[in-house]
Each structure stands twice: as C-alpha cells, then as structure tokens.
C-alpha positions in Angstrom: 62.6 49.0 67.6 58.9 48.4 69.1 57.7 45.3 68.1 54.0 45.9 68.7 51.3 48.2 66.8 50.3 50.2 69.4 53.9 51.5 69.5 54.5 51.5 65.9 55.2 48.2 64.9 53.6 45.9 62.0 49.5 44.7 62.8 49.4 41.0 62.9 46.3 41.2 61.1 46.1 44.4 59.2 42.9 43.3 56.5 40.3 42.9 59.5 37.3 40.8 60.1 34.0 40.3 58.6 31.3 42.9 59.2 28.4 43.3 61.1 25.8 43.2 60.9 25.5 40.8 57.8 23.2 42.0 55.0 22.5 41.4 51.6 19.3 42.4 48.9 16.9 40.1 51.1 17.1 42.8 53.8 16.9 45.9 51.4 13.5 43.7 49.6 12.4 42.9 53.4 12.4 46.5 54.4 11.3 48.1 51.0 7.9 45.9 51.0 7.7 47.4 54.4 7.8 50.9 53.4 5.4 50.4 50.3 2.6 48.5 52.6 2.5 51.8 54.5 2.5 49.9 57.6 5.3 50.8 59.3 4.6 50.9 63.5 4.1 48.4 66.1 -0.1 49.1 66.0 -2.2 46.9 66.0 0.3 44.9 67.9 1.6 42.9 66.8 2.5 43.7 63.5 2.3 40.5 61.1 6.2 41.2 61.2 6.7 41.2 64.1 4.1 38.3 65.1 6.1 35.7 62.4 9.4 36.9 64.2 7.6 35.9 68.1 6.6 32.9 66.8 10.0 31.5 64.8 12.2 32.9 68.0 10.1 31.7 70.4 10.2 27.6 68.4 13.8 28.0 67.5 14.5 28.9 71.5 12.2 26.1 72.4 9.5 28.6 73.9 5.6 28.9 73.8 5.5 32.5 72.9 7.4 35.4 72.5 6.8 39.2 72.5 8.7 41.4 70.7 9.5 45.5 71.8 11.6 48.2 71.8 14.5 47.3 72.8 16.5 44.6 75.9 16.0 46.6 78.8 12.4 47.2 78.8 12.3 43.6 78.1 13.1 42.9 82.0 11.3 46.1 83.0 8.4 44.5 81.6 8.7 41.3 82.8 9.0 42.5 86.0 5.9 44.2 85.8 4.1 41.1 84.5 5.0 39.2 87.4 3.5 41.7 89.6 6.8 43.1 91.0 7.0 46.9 92.1 7.1 49.1 95.0 8.5 47.1 98.0 10.3 44.5 96.9 13.7 43.0 96.0 14.7 42.0 92.9 18.9 40.1 92.9 20.9 40.8 90.1 24.4 40.1 89.3 27.3 42.8 90.0 29.2 42.0 86.5 26.8 42.6 83.6 25.7 45.5 81.3 23.5 48.7 83.7 20.4 47.7 82.3 19.9 44.7 84.4 20.3 46.4 87.6 18.3 49.5 85.9 15.3 47.3 85.2 14.3 46.5 88.7 14.1 50.2 89.6 12.2 51.5 86.7 9.6 48.6 87.6 9.6 50.4 91.2 11.9 47.5 92.9 15.2 47.4 95.0 17.9 45.9 92.5 20.2 43.6 95.2 23.8 43.1 94.0 25.7 40.0 94.7 29.3 38.7 93.2 29.6 36.4 90.5 31.9 33.2 90.4 35.4 32.9 89.8 34.9 30.2 87.3 32.0 31.3 85.0 31.6 35.4 86.1 27.7 34.8 86.0 25.5 35.1 89.1 26.9 33.2 92.5 24.1 30.9 93.6 25.3 31.0 97.1 25.4 34.6 97.5 22.1 34.9 95.6 20.6 32.6 98.4 22.1 34.3 101.3 20.5 37.6 99.9 17.0 36.4 100.0 14.5 38.5 102.4 10.8 38.7 102.9 11.0 41.3 100.4 12.6 39.1 97.7 10.6 38.1 94.7 12.9 37.4 91.6 16.3 36.6 90.7 17.8 37.7 87.5 20.9 35.5 86.3 22.5 36.6 83.7 24.4 34.3 80.6 27.1 36.2 80.4 29.5 36.2 77.3 30.0 32.5 76.2 29.0 31.4 79.8 25.4 30.9 81.0 24.2 31.3 84.7 23.9 27.7 87.0 20.6 27.5 85.7 20.1 24.3 88.0 21.3 25.8 91.3 18.9 29.1 90.5 15.9 27.2 89.8 16.4 25.4 93.0 16.8 28.0 94.9 13.8 29.8 93.0 11.4 27.0 94.2 12.7 26.9 97.6 11.8 30.4 98.1 9.0 31.1 95.9 10.7 33.4 93.7 10.4 34.7 90.1 13.1 34.0 87.5 13.9 36.4 84.8 16.7 35.4 82.5 18.8 38.0 80.8 19.6 36.4 77.7 21.2 39.7 76.0 24.3 37.8 74.8 22.8 34.1 74.8 20.4 33.6 71.7 20.9 29.9 70.5 22.5 28.9 74.1 20.9 25.5 75.4 21.1 24.0 79.5 20.5 20.5 79.4 18.3 20.6 76.3 16.5 23.7 77.1 17.1 27.1 75.7 18.0 30.0 77.2 15.5 32.2 78.5 12.7 29.2 78.6 14.4 28.2 82.1 12.7 30.7 84.1 9.4 32.4 84.2 11.0 35.2 81.7 14.1 35.0 79.5 14.8 38.8 78.1 16.9 38.9 74.3 18.4 42.0 73.0 18.6 43.1 69.2 20.6 46.1 69.7 23.3 46.6 66.7 26.1 44.8 67.9 24.0 41.3 69.3 24.2 38.5 67.4 20.4 38.6 66.5 20.4 42.0 65.3 18.0 45.0 63.7 19.7 47.9 65.1 17.2 47.8 68.0 14.4 45.5 69.6 14.0 43.2 72.3 12.2 39.8 72.9 10.9 38.7 76.2 10.3 34.8 75.9 7.7 32.9 78.0 6.2 29.3 78.6 3.0 31.1 80.5 0.0 32.1 78.2 -1.1 34.8 81.0 2.2 36.2 81.3 2.5 36.6 77.6 -1.1 38.0 77.3 -0.1 40.5 80.0 3.3 41.4 78.3 1.8 41.9 75.3 -0.9 44.3 77.0 2.2 46.4 79.0 3.9 47.4 76.0 0.6 48.0 74.2 -0.6 51.2 76.2 -2.4 48.3 78.4 -5.0 47.3 76.0 -6.7 43.8 76.7 -5.2 40.7 74.9 -7.6 38.4 76.3 -11.2 38.9 73.9 -13.1 37.5 76.9 -11.5 38.4 80.4 -10.9 41.7 78.8 -7.8 42.2 81.0 -6.3 45.3 81.0 -3.3 46.7 82.5 -1.5 49.7 83.0 0.7 50.0 80.2 3.0 52.2 78.0 4.0 52.1 74.1 6.9 49.8 74.0 6.2 48.3 70.5 8.6 47.6 67.9 8.1 48.8 64.5 7.3 46.6 61.4 10.6 48.0 59.8 13.1 46.5 62.8 10.6 43.2 62.5 11.5 42.8 58.9 15.2 42.6 59.4 14.7 40.4 62.1 13.0 37.8 59.9 15.7 37.9 57.7 18.4 37.6 60.2 17.4 35.0 61.8 17.2 33.2 58.7 21.0 33.2 58.8 21.3 32.9 62.7 21.7 28.7 62.9 24.5 28.7 60.6 26.5 31.3 62.2 26.1 30.2 65.6 27.6 27.1 64.1 30.5 29.1 62.7 31.6 30.4 66.1 31.1 27.2 68.2 33.3 26.0 65.8 35.7 28.7 65.6 35.3 29.6 69.3 36.9 25.4 70.3 39.4 25.8 68.0 40.3 29.1 70.1 40.1 27.5 73.0 42.6 24.9 71.7 45.1 27.1 70.7 45.0 30.2 73.3 45.5 27.7 76.0 49.0 27.5 74.9 49.4 31.5 75.5 51.1 32.1 78.6 49.1 34.4 80.8 45.8 33.5 79.0 43.0 31.7 81.5 40.2 30.0 79.5 37.5 29.0 81.7 36.3 25.6 81.3 32.9 25.7 79.5 30.1 23.6 81.8 29.0 20.5 80.2 25.4 21.5 80.7 25.4 23.8 78.3 24.2 21.2 75.2 24.1 23.8 72.6 27.2 26.6 72.4 26.2 29.7 71.3 27.7 33.3 72.4 27.7 36.9 71.8 31.2 37.7 72.3 34.1 35.4 73.8 35.3 36.2 77.2 38.6 35.3 78.4 40.8 36.4 81.4 44.8 37.5 81.3 47.0 37.2 84.0 48.2 40.9 84.5 52.2 39.6 86.0 52.2 37.6 82.6 51.8 41.0 81.2 54.2 43.1 82.6 51.7 44.1 85.5 49.3 45.4 82.8 45.5 45.1 83.2 42.9 44.3 80.7 42.0 47.5 79.0 46.1 48.0 77.6 46.5 44.4 76.7 42.7 44.8 74.7 44.1 48.1 73.1 47.3 46.3 72.1 45.3 43.8 70.7 43.4 46.4 68.8 46.5 47.7 67.5 47.0 44.5 66.0 43.6 44.5 64.2 42.0 42.0 66.8 38.9 42.7 67.2 38.8 43.2 71.1 37.7 45.2 74.2 36.8 45.9 78.1 33.5 45.8 78.8 31.8 45.8 81.8 33.2 47.2 85.1 32.2 46.1 88.2 28.2 47.4 89.1 30.1 49.0 92.0 32.5 51.2 89.8 30.2 51.1 86.6 29.8 55.1 85.4 26.3 53.8 83.8 25.1 52.8 87.1 24.7 55.3 89.5 21.4 56.0 91.2 22.0 59.0 93.1 21.1 60.5 89.8 17.8 59.6 89.5 14.5 61.0 91.4 13.4 57.1 90.9 11.2 56.2 94.2 13.5 53.4 94.6 17.1 55.8 94.7 15.2 58.1 97.1 14.2 55.4 99.6 17.4 53.4 99.4 20.0 55.7 98.7 22.4 54.0 101.2 21.4 50.7 99.8 22.3 51.5 96.8 25.6 53.7 97.7 27.9 52.0 95.4 31.1 53.2 97.5 30.0 51.1 100.0 29.8 48.4 97.7 32.6 45.1 97.4 32.6 42.3 95.1 35.9 40.8 94.7 35.4 38.7 92.0 33.7 41.2 89.7 35.9 43.9 90.7 38.9 41.7 89.4 37.5 40.5 86.4 35.8 44.1 85.5 39.1 46.1 86.5 41.9 43.6 85.8 41.0 40.5 84.1 38.0 40.5 81.6 39.1 40.7 77.8 36.2 39.8 75.0 36.8 39.5 71.8 33.9 40.4 69.2 31.8 37.9 67.2 33.3 38.5 63.8 36.8 37.4 65.3 35.0 33.8 64.8 33.3 34.0 61.4 37.0 34.6 59.7 38.0 31.0 59.6 41.1 29.1 61.3 43.0 31.7 59.8 41.1 34.6 61.8 41.4 32.4 65.0 45.0 31.9 64.3 46.2 35.3 64.0 43.5 36.1 67.2 46.5 33.7 69.1 49.3 35.3 67.4 48.8 38.6 68.5 47.5 37.7 72.0 51.1 35.8 72.2 52.9 38.8 70.8 51.3 41.5 73.4 52.1 39.0 75.9 55.9 38.3 74.6 56.4 42.4 74.1 54.5 43.3 77.4 56.8 45.0 78.3 56.1 48.3 75.8 52.3 48.2 76.5 51.5 51.7 77.6 52.1 52.5 80.9 49.1 54.1 83.5 50.1 57.7 82.6 49.8 57.4 78.9 
C-alpha cells in the first residue's frame, strides 16, 4: 500500500493552513469609505491614502520617502528612469529571480547583464558583479530572495568603487534589516511589490523607497504623466500614468497595521522550522547571514538533495508536499531557462540591438540552474502562521516524502 498522499496515502495535514490575505471588517470599512468618498483614483497624485501609506511604510523601513505606484515591476523601471539610465547603458541583475528584475532594464531602454548567484544564499554573486562591470554599466540590481538578503556590504562597495547606482529588488523583503538598515534603504532605491501573494498586499501595487529628495520628486513625476512636483523649479519629466488608486491604498493601510505581528510570527516559526528540518536527511538549510538584524520573509527557501530523494528533483518533492497538505512550490527557474524571459519575443530596442547578448541558449548559470531546476523548494508564508503544530507537520511531511521517495512519480508521469 502506498504511503505518500500523492499515491493515495493519507495526507499529513488535510486541514490546511491559514488563508492569505488576512482580512476583517476593518478592510471592508476602509474600502467602503473610499467608495463613498468618490475619490477612487490616484489623481491628484498622491491621493490621501497613498500619501499616508507611503509615509508609514517609509518610516517602518527607515527611509525618507516612499512612492506608491501600480505594481512592483514598474517600480524598478521607474527607478532606473529616475536615475537617468536608458539606451546604451547596462544594468547587472541576478540569474535567479522573477522575470521582472531582468525585464525592467529593458523597459527603461537599457541592457540587462545577467550574472550567477552564490551557492550559500542564491542571491547575486558580488564577485561576478565586479567581473561584469564595463564602462557602460550604470547600475546593479541585487535581489533579496526568499528569506535571504544579498550581500549589501559587498554590493555597495563595488557600486561606490565603480560609480554605480544600486536598486534593491525587495519584493520578498518588507521588514528585513541589514546591519540595522531596512531593506530598500541601503541603495539609491528599494523596490517593493504589493501583489496578491506578497506579505504586504493590496492585490496589486508597488512602492519605491529612497533617501534622496530629488529622486523622490522625479519618481512622483514619472508616475504622474511627467507633472512637475517641485513648485519652484517646475522640473517636468517624460512620464506616464503608473499611479495606484485609492482603493488599493486603503487596503495597504489596513494591512500595514497587521504587518509587524505577522512578521514576528513568521520569524519565530521560521527559526523553529530550521531547528527541526536540519534533522531530515537530504534537506539543506542555508545559514542565515548574521548581518540580517531583523528577519522577515515572503517565502522560505530550502534545498533538497535529489540523491537523498531517490533521484527526484525539487518539482517532484514539492508536488508530493502539496499532496500532503503543505503549501510548497518551485518558483523561479534560472533566467537561461525561463519562459517568462525571452527577449526574442519582443521588439524592444535593447532586444533587437543586443539579440546575441540576450540569447538565453548561449548562457549558463551553474548555481542558478542547479537551484532552480533541481534543488530549491519554497514554503509559502502561511506555513509559518499556523503555530508550532503547523511547522511540525511541515517537517513530518518532509521526512515522510524522503523516507518513501521511491514512490515519487517519475519524469514520464
């Protein structure tokens, strides 16, 4: 008789985990208030709810300015445009991230230069960043992935040495701190996503943080069709409508009120998970960098050794965990094997002019390929909001799948 739920056995946790997003009548009332006001859109920019959220989130992370906009993809595009980066410029990005990180430079007119990640954290490799710098390089975009942060000490050193801007992709990192500084407050810009699955969500939306007064004004202008934001200098930009409406902003205000308690729960249960999961054969828990001084995460990433799972790779193990009632998945493939990032499908100027340099079939990123195609598994955030019992069920399911890995479906199934 089969033991694994994916083969018909009993699931470890049939009752599931807490739903996401978390909401109650406060959210309903906040949206209803906006509806009754008739002020639904984002113009004049910023709206009152948007402005309040920008200020509260910036204060929480430790930045001077927040700029709320349509989503966490245009945030990165707008950051590069505000920095004056465009045609002929190069922007260094990691090979293991959501496609938006590599897309954003192209949307701004620049060329993304993709480099591999470190095996210790699966974040951008500073040595490869330094090796990739050319006279055309204008910025580097480190990604804080899962529960890890990129080595911001090394990145800022390289950026200072070569005169590069730094745009942190913090879609996974609201709440994180590095050496006491909030994620998104270390570089020139920090980009955050408020998309449905993210841990500070309104369904859609994105925020840029910056400590630079002029960059903040330029960013507000770019997302508001280029309107000048300085009443004295009247500095216009070449912009578009990337504003976020007041309905979403109202939800972000209710959500940020819950955020710190949720962050603490995840951090506490994440630590408990690490203690237990290290005992499961074939499961590798990455060391947490001690420079992360406030821990917060979107999803928790760990590695499986296929040899300890009867040759099964991460996709099969994640599917088996899902069948056991554990929210787990494989998220990002390496950029070289990513269906969502194929510049040849585009007529963007950078894609046409640099077709050979953007030919993914010519690229190889050994660490990102091993992680994305064989090793990495993401545990969803709600597994860490179900208390110790929830974490124990996750580890029990992992141990069960490893013990009965011979039952895992083969490649042809």
